[in-house]
Each structure stands twice: as C-alpha cells, then as structure tokens.
N, C-alpha and C positions, 0 to 999 in steps of 0.2 A: 662185300667180294662187286668189284665192278665188272660190268661184262658190257662187251661191245659185239653186236649182232647186227648183220648186213642181211637185206631181203627179210625182215622180219615177217611180211604177211605171207611168205612160201614157208617160211620156217613153224609160224603158228599153224598154215594150213593140214601141215604132215605131221604135227603133234595131236590135231584135233582126230587125223586118221588114226594115228596111234593108238587114242583113247576111247575112240569108238570101238575098235578090235580087241581093246583088252575089256571094256563092259561087256561086248560080244561072248566073251573069252569066260567071263566071271561069272556068266548064266551057267557054265558048265563045271565050277569050281565051288568048293564051299570050305570052310574051315581057315586053316592057316594061310592058304592060296587065297582065298578070297577076302582076306586083310589087305594083304601086301599089293594086290592090284587095288584099293580103294587107296592107300598110302600114295600108291603111285601115281593116281590120279588125281589126288591133292595135289600132291607135288607138283606135278605139271599145272594147275591149274594155277598155282602160287607164283610158277615161273613166269605165265601168262602174264601174271597182274605186275608183276615185275618189268617183264618188257614194256607195255603198255607206260607204266610210270614214265620208262628210262625215257620214251619217245617224246614227253610232254616235260622234263623237269628243267627248270633252269636254275643257274646257279645265283646265290647270292652271297651278300658278306658271312651270314649263317655258313653255309656249304664251307666256304673255305676255313672257318676255323672251326665246325665239325671235325672236317677231314684230320686238321693238324693234330684236334684231340684224342683221334684214332690212330694217330703213327704212322699218317703216309707221309712218303719223301718231299722234298720239295720240288726234285723234277716231276713227279706222279701229278702232285696239283699244278704245276703250271702246263704239265701236258693234255688236263682235263680242263683246264681255263681255255686252252686254244683250240679246243675241239667241240664244246661243247656252247649252246646258248645261254645267256648270262642276262641277269640286269642287276647290277651291282653298284652300289650306292657310293661312291668316290668323292664326297665333301669332307672337308678338312675333319669336320668330326668322326666322322666316319673312319677314315683313313688313321686316326687317331688310336679310335680304337681298336681297330685291326693291329697296328701297332702293340697296343698295351695288351694285346692276347697272343703276342708271340708270331706273329706272321711278318716273315722275313721280307727285306726291303724288293728281292727277285720277284716273289709273289705279288706284292703290292705292285711292282712296275707290271705285270703281265694281268694286273686286273685293271689297269688304266689305260694298257694299251688294247683291252678287250672293249672297253666302254667306247675306245674311238673307233674301234671296227667296227662298233652297233651303229653307232653317229653315220659312219661314213655308207653301212648299209641304208639306213633310213633314208641318208640324203640323195641315193641312189635310185630308193623307190620314189620319191618327192620327186625324181625328175624324169621318173615315168607318169607321172598323174598332172594332168590340166583342168581345172572348174571346181564346181563345189560337189563333194561328198557326203554322204551320211555314214559315220563311223557306230558300226554296232559291232561286241564281239570281238574287235581287233580286224573287222572286213569291214573294206570300202566300199560303199555302193554310191555309182557318180548318176547325179540328177542332170537330166539332160532336159535341153531348153524346152518346153511349150511356147508355141507360138500364137497370139492373138489371133482371135479369128475376125473381128470385127470390133467397132465401137458404137455408143450411143448415149445420149444425150437426154435424160430427162427433163422434159418442157413442161411435165403437165403441173407442177407445184408451181412453178412459175407463172404460169399463165393464170393460177388462179390467184394469184397473189401480186397480178396485175405487174409482175417483175420485179417487184421488191425480193421475194425469195431466189436463191440461186440456183440455176438448173445443173445437175452432176453431168459431169462426162465420165463413161464407164467404159475401161476396155474388156472385152470380152475373151473367156476361153470356153472351149468346146467341152463337155460332159461335168458331171456334179461333181465328181472325185476326180482328183489326181491319181496318177498307176503310182505314183512312189507313196507308200504306205509306211507310217513310222509308229510302231506299236508302244513309244514311251512319250510320255509328256516331257521328259526332259532331253531331247536329243543333243545330241552333240555333231557338229559339221564341220566338216575343213574345206578350207578354201586353198587351193594350189596355183599359183599365178607363174604365169612362163618366165622361166628363166633364161636370162640375157644371153649366155652362152648355151642355148639349148634350140639347136634348129630346126629338132622334132615338131615344136608345135609355133611354125611359122603366122602369123594374123591372116585371120580367114575369118569367112564368114558363120563358122560353127564355133570359135573358139576367140574371138575379138574381145569379149567383156577381158576374158583373163590377161592378155595382152596389153591392154590400155591401162587397167585398173592397177593399182598397185597395194590394195587392202581393202578387205570389209567394209572399212568406212564407206566406200564407195557406193554400198549396196544398202538397199533397206529391207526389211522382213516384214512382211504384210502380211494381214491377214483377210481372206477374200470372203463375198457374200457368196455362198452355194446360192444355186437355185435347183429348178427340176432336171434342167438339163445344161446348165452351163453355170460357168462361178465369174464373178464378175470384179474387179478391182475398180474402185474410184480413181482417175487419175488426174482432174482437173473440176473446177466449177466457173460455169458463165452467169453473169448478171447483169441485165440492161442498165443498170446506171455505175455500177461500180467497174464493171467489165470482166474480162476473163482471168481466169488465176489456174496454173498447173501445179501438177505436183500429189503427191499423195496425202489424205487427209489424216492429220496426226492420231486419232480415234480408231487408226487401222494399224498404226505402226506398233511392231513387237521390238521392244528393245532387247539386245541382247550384249554378251560381256565376249570381248578379242584378246585371247591367247597368243602372243607373236613365238613360234616356232624358232622359223628363221627368217632373211630378209623376205621369204616367198612363199611361207605355209604360214596360217592362221587355224587357231582352233576356236572355234566357235560357237557359244549355248548360251540360249536366253536365257535373262536374267530371272525371269520367273516360270511355275511347272507352267507347260501350253496346253490351253484348252483343248477340248478335240473339235477337228473342223478342218476346212481348208486353207491354206499358208503360199507365199512364194518370198522367193528372195528377189527382188526386181533393182536394176541398176540404175544409179542416176548421176553416174560420173559424166564425164565428155566423150563424144562418139566420134572415133575419128573417121577424117575425111577419105573418100574414095567409096561412097554408095553405102558405106553400113548403117544401119536404122536398127531403134532398138523396139524391135515390137514382138519380145518374147519374155520368158521369165522361167525361174526355176523352181515349180510346183511341187508342193508334196501335201500330203492329208494325214493329220495326227490321230490316230486311234488307240489310244491309251487302254489298253485293258484292265491293269492296275496303278493306280494314281501314286505315284512315289513322294 
C-alpha cells in the first residue's frame, strides 16, 4: 500500500503525542487492554518508519519491475514515476532488460522523460554554482579563495654555496592550517565554470578564474609546506648563473583525474590517496586584462581519520 502524506513532521508530532497519552493510560490498565495499547504503539512506530523511508526512497529500474510483479496498473506506475525522485538506468542493455520483464512502452517513455527531467534539474543547480566545491554526502561546500599575505626568497643556501644553489621564491599564507578541512584522503572536488549564457556571474575580482578558465587543466593541485604560523608555496627559483625560473616545483604537484560532466562542469579526484596535510588549487592559466592579479589560491586541509 502506498501512502501520500503532507506535512509529515506535523503528523509525526501528533502521533507521538497520542503515543505518550496511550502509554500514560496504560499504567492504569492491565490484561487485554494493556496488550491492545502495546499493539497500537507498535503499529504507530512501524508507520513512522514507513513515513521516514518514503521520504528518502528513489525509484530504480528494479522498483518498476517490482511494481509490475505486484500487479500495479500502467497508470499508477507512470504517476509514481512522475511524482517521485528517481535514479533510473536508461542505457540500451537496461532498456532491453525492462522490455524483457514486461515493462510497457508507455512506462519506458515515462522513465526516459524522468531521466531527462533529472538532468534539467542538475543543470539548473549547476547554473547557480561558480567555483571549486568539495562534495561529501551529496552536499557541496564552496572553497573560497585565500589571499597570499606576502612572499620571501630563501637566500641563505645560495649564499653558502656562492650562488651555485638556487634561492627558492615562496608565497606565504597566514595560519598553519586551512579553514576548509576534509576528513577523507580521497576527496571529490567539483569545478563549476561560468556558463556563457548566465549573466549572474559576470567577471569580477572574486570569480574571474572561472570566467577566464574553461577546465581544471588550468589549475595545479599543490602540497603546501606547513609552518608554525603560516603555509608556504614555492612559486619559483632564482640562481646567480642560470637566472630566475617561475612555476610550481614538480615535487609538490599532486596529479588528479578529471571527469567531464558537461561543457562547464567537471569532477576532479586525486589519482592517489592524499596524505594528511595542507593543499591548494592554484590557477596557472592566462590572467585577464583589467587589473586582475593571481594572488589567491583555493586552500584546504586533509585530515583523514580513516584511511580508505
């Protein structure tokens, strides 16, 4: 039996009050009445459990074949598809399987329309995002840019080697740790770039990276050196004989995989589990004209309690 309930929380609150009253009254009863009250309470708890499940369920291909097996009519199944969250598989093999199990063409069309609607919803959600996000348990948390507080050049080693050794150029960020803490060593990042038809994210000083860039390939994932009161990123080297060299030292770079979701949306995952420490995404693409400077990074800390 399928039930559609509105304002579930209000209903649950009323049911809980009824249960409390029944329990209080049960202290004054015995025998058969007491047994009836216990059965009543049990049935209410089972109902609450079914309500909770109904709030979180998602239709799948198996849900449809199960409903057909239980004898639900075509109209009821199509209505259920139209009014429910779903996670359907619509590849050719999956559709063949549905057809072989007696699913009608009308129901298959409803399944495919549901898949298209879900994709539209996801695109609308992406339209409202711009930047780098951490995804965990289906929740997106935006990583805001952290500004460099200054830079320094380590000339001590170069001095002792009479200029043979290179002096490192380091960009400095305040605080030993980032405010963005990830408790997984296999984090999942999502890059949302500005859609050309979306005027909500016109290029500005706070988001120009995602209007100028077009893919995560224009960013580097870098491990930072954590000090007592700050974090450092090596951004170049200076040598008396060979001159200066700008760019991130390769030994600090973390390789990552990129999955294209659409033209403006990408999922990024490190190729290997990340060690606990301080990291950032650093833009290495072309800086637009108009006074923009690349003096910020998208920083985060990895503190994985359970290594996966």
